[in-house]
Backbone bond lengths (Angstrom), bond angles and torsions (degrees), N, CA, C in turn:
res aa  C-N    CA-C-N  psi(-1)  N-CA   C-N-CA  omega(-1)  CA-C   N-CA-C  phi
1 M - - - 1.443 - - 1.532 109.90 -
2 H 1.317 115.76 -39.88 1.458 120.83 -179.57 1.539 110.16 -61.83
3 L 1.314 116.15 -45.60 1.458 120.88 -179.75 1.527 111.37 -65.52
4 F 1.322 117.57 -39.66 1.463 120.96 177.10 1.530 110.58 -61.25
5 G 1.338 117.22 -39.54 1.457 120.84 177.39 1.521 112.08 -62.90
6 V 1.324 116.99 -40.21 1.468 120.61 178.54 1.528 110.44 -65.79
7 V 1.339 116.43 -43.87 1.467 120.50 178.30 1.523 110.73 -61.16
8 L 1.327 116.47 -42.53 1.461 121.36 178.99 1.524 110.87 -62.45
9 L 1.305 117.03 -44.88 1.457 121.79 -178.69 1.531 111.84 -65.68
10 V 1.321 117.42 -50.90 1.462 121.25 -177.95 1.534 110.65 -68.24
11 G 1.328 116.58 -40.01 1.459 120.03 177.60 1.516 112.10 -60.23
12 N 1.327 116.41 -40.31 1.461 119.89 178.84 1.522 111.36 -65.19
13 V 1.312 117.60 -38.36 1.465 120.40 179.08 1.530 110.13 -63.49
14 I 1.319 116.90 -43.01 1.468 120.72 -179.47 1.528 110.98 -67.04
15 V 1.327 117.68 -45.50 1.464 121.22 -179.94 1.529 110.55 -64.30
16 T 1.310 117.42 -38.22 1.462 121.47 177.69 1.520 110.66 -60.38
17 L 1.309 116.91 -43.77 1.462 120.78 178.08 1.529 111.19 -60.37
18 V 1.322 116.94 -44.95 1.460 121.01 -179.41 1.530 110.66 -63.04
19 W 1.341 116.91 -46.39 1.469 120.34 179.78 1.519 111.48 -61.37
20 K 1.311 116.46 -45.12 1.467 120.73 -176.93 1.524 110.60 -65.06
21 L 1.329 116.68 -45.28 1.470 119.05 179.36 1.523 111.49 -64.94
22 G 1.334 117.05 -39.47 1.462 120.50 178.07 1.516 112.53 -62.81
23 A 1.329 116.02 -41.82 1.467 119.71 179.49 1.525 110.83 -68.27
24 D 1.314 117.30 -40.08 1.460 120.54 -179.29 1.530 112.04 -67.02
25 R 1.312 116.96 -30.81 1.471 120.18 -179.39 1.520 112.22 -66.85
26 T 1.345 117.70 -26.53 1.463 119.14 -179.52 1.519 111.26 -70.71
27 G 1.323 117.21 -33.93 1.455 121.07 -178.92 1.518 114.05 78.50
28 E 1.328 117.47 -0.75 1.464 120.87 -180.00 1.529 109.68 -89.62
29 P 1.341 116.39 124.82 1.470 119.28 -177.81 1.531 113.90 -58.91
30 S 1.319 118.39 -35.72 1.471 119.50 -178.82 1.536 111.07 -68.45
31 V 1.326 116.93 -37.70 1.473 120.74 178.18 1.528 110.08 -70.01
32 I 1.315 116.71 -40.78 1.470 120.61 178.54 1.521 110.08 -63.81
33 A 1.332 117.39 -43.01 1.466 121.15 179.13 1.526 111.31 -63.98
34 F 1.338 116.87 -42.35 1.456 120.87 178.06 1.530 110.59 -63.80
35 G 1.319 115.61 -44.95 1.471 119.91 178.20 1.511 112.06 -61.29
36 Q 1.326 116.35 -40.06 1.467 119.87 179.87 1.528 111.28 -67.08
37 R 1.328 117.01 -38.20 1.478 119.77 176.40 1.522 110.84 -62.20
38 L 1.335 116.83 -43.44 1.467 120.18 178.71 1.521 111.82 -66.14
39 V 1.319 116.46 -40.04 1.464 120.20 177.85 1.526 110.37 -61.34
40 T 1.316 116.61 -44.77 1.466 120.48 179.33 1.524 111.12 -63.48
41 L 1.315 116.76 -43.93 1.467 120.82 179.86 1.527 111.52 -62.89
42 T 1.317 116.65 -48.38 1.469 118.84 -179.62 1.519 111.97 -68.44
43 D 1.331 117.11 -31.67 1.465 118.93 175.31 1.523 111.12 -59.93
44 W 1.317 116.12 -45.19 1.465 119.07 179.88 1.516 111.92 -63.63
45 W 1.324 117.56 -47.15 1.460 120.24 -174.52 1.519 112.82 -74.80
46 F 1.323 117.55 -53.54 1.463 119.77 -172.97 1.522 112.99 -79.18
47 T 1.329 117.79 -38.99 1.455 119.06 179.22 1.516 110.25 -67.77
48 L 1.317 116.58 -45.96 1.468 119.51 178.57 1.526 110.47 -63.51
49 G 1.345 116.77 -41.64 1.463 119.71 177.48 1.518 112.18 -62.39
50 G 1.331 116.85 -41.37 1.464 120.79 177.81 1.513 112.22 -63.71
51 V 1.323 116.98 -43.32 1.464 120.91 179.23 1.532 110.35 -64.02
52 V 1.318 117.24 -42.60 1.470 120.77 179.03 1.526 110.40 -62.23
53 L 1.334 117.70 -44.37 1.459 120.20 178.58 1.526 112.14 -64.48
54 I 1.326 117.34 -38.28 1.467 120.73 177.28 1.523 109.87 -62.66
55 L 1.326 116.82 -44.51 1.465 120.05 179.50 1.520 112.07 -65.28
56 I 1.325 117.12 -44.53 1.465 120.32 179.15 1.527 110.23 -61.90
57 G 1.326 116.38 -44.46 1.460 119.76 179.00 1.518 112.67 -63.47
58 G 1.314 116.90 -42.30 1.470 120.82 179.49 1.517 112.39 -66.13
59 F 1.327 116.61 -47.87 1.463 119.51 178.76 1.530 110.87 -67.11
60 G 1.328 116.90 -36.18 1.458 120.06 177.38 1.519 111.65 -63.87
61 A 1.328 116.92 -42.50 1.463 120.50 178.13 1.527 110.94 -64.37
62 A 1.329 116.28 -40.83 1.468 119.48 177.96 1.528 111.09 -64.82
63 W 1.323 116.88 -40.49 1.463 120.42 179.90 1.529 110.91 -65.46
64 V 1.323 116.20 -45.81 1.463 120.03 -179.02 1.531 110.27 -62.35
65 T 1.324 116.57 -42.63 1.465 119.96 -179.69 1.520 111.07 -64.92
66 T 1.313 117.45 -36.26 1.460 121.21 179.92 1.525 111.50 -72.04
67 H 1.311 117.21 -37.36 1.467 120.84 -174.11 1.521 114.06 -96.49
68 R 1.312 118.27 -6.48 1.465 121.04 177.76 1.520 108.13 -125.98
69 P 1.311 117.92 90.97 1.476 120.61 -176.37 1.525 113.61 -56.28
70 S 1.325 117.78 -25.54 1.461 119.24 -179.55 1.530 111.85 -67.60
71 L 1.331 117.94 -18.42 1.463 120.94 -179.92 1.527 112.86 -92.27
72 R 1.307 117.44 -5.92 1.466 119.53 178.23 1.525 109.79 -71.28
73 I 1.316 115.68 160.71 1.463 119.89 177.55 1.522 107.75 -68.15
74 Q 1.308 114.73 127.96 1.457 121.45 -178.23 1.525 109.96 -91.49
75 P 1.338 117.78 154.50 1.474 120.24 -179.07 1.530 113.34 -55.80
76 W 1.336 118.20 -36.93 1.462 119.45 -179.38 1.524 111.25 -67.34
77 Q 1.344 116.85 -29.42 1.459 119.50 177.65 1.528 110.80 -69.50
78 L 1.317 116.23 -39.67 1.467 120.01 177.53 1.522 110.70 -64.85
79 K 1.348 116.39 -40.32 1.458 120.24 -179.98 1.528 110.42 -63.46
80 M 1.341 117.22 -42.30 1.464 120.31 178.86 1.527 111.05 -64.90
81 A 1.325 116.61 -42.70 1.463 120.49 -178.97 1.520 111.03 -64.17
82 S 1.323 117.53 -41.31 1.466 120.03 -178.88 1.523 111.10 -70.47
83 S 1.335 117.79 -35.82 1.463 118.89 178.38 1.526 111.25 -69.84
84 R 1.329 117.44 -35.67 1.473 119.99 177.17 1.511 111.53 -67.12
85 S 1.338 117.48 -41.03 1.456 119.69 -179.51 1.536 110.54 -69.97
86 A 1.334 116.86 -32.79 1.471 119.53 177.54 1.526 110.36 -66.70
87 R 1.338 117.03 -39.35 1.469 120.06 177.62 1.522 111.08 -67.91
88 A 1.316 117.09 -34.98 1.470 120.64 -178.33 1.523 111.26 -70.83
89 N 1.330 117.47 -28.00 1.466 121.43 -176.75 1.532 112.67 -85.14
90 R 1.315 118.21 -4.31 1.468 120.03 -179.40 1.486 112.48 -74.35
């Protein structure tokens, strides 16, 4: 869910840029106004939806990690990670 929220948020930013640039290239005030209305509408829906999903996913992951000790980072995982980073830094 967290990843879907990030994709939704970043995708909306990219699509907004494309729509805005396309509308501005026409030079027609009615097309620019229509494009701006759509950009504003999609910003509210998709950006807010993406942020909400990111928050739900983040808080959900924190809750699960706190309440399920088996999902916490185990000492052997830390040892493996530190040995890999030590080998990479040589």
